[in-house]
Residue, then its C-alpha position, 0 to 999 in steps of 0.5 A: l916705088i915710094h922714095c922720101t927725098a928727106c931721108s932717102f927711104e925707099d919702099t917698093n911694096a907700100l900699098p899693102h902697108l898703107t891699106i892695112d893701116i887704115p881704120e876700116a881695114q883694121q876693123f875688117w881684119r879683126q872681124h875676119t882674122r884670115v884675109s888675103w891681099l887683093p893685088e892692085r888694079e888700075i881703074d877709072y874712078a869718078g873720071q880719074p885714074a885710080l888704083l883698086t885694092g883691098f882684102q878678101s876674107a878667107s872664110d867667107s865672101a866678105r871683101l874690103d875694097v879701097v880706091y886710091q887716086r893713082d898719082t897721090l894715093k889719096i883715098l877716094g873710096i872705101h867699100e865693104t861687101t859682106c856675105 
């Protein structure tokens, strides 16, 4: 849950929206018009708690993984795997 104390806006599904808005995800989506959201997983990344999520192409094995720092949602890494 993301909550803004200034305007009281709440969003319970923010990670998919944050992820699709990054330039690398927009480019991936343009290249692979049919994609599936990969649900987030908690991982350890460079010694810190992180969330791994991204998109998988529906037509081939291309994949975009985005790693966020768990508490701040700062992007720690973006990795694209192509077919």
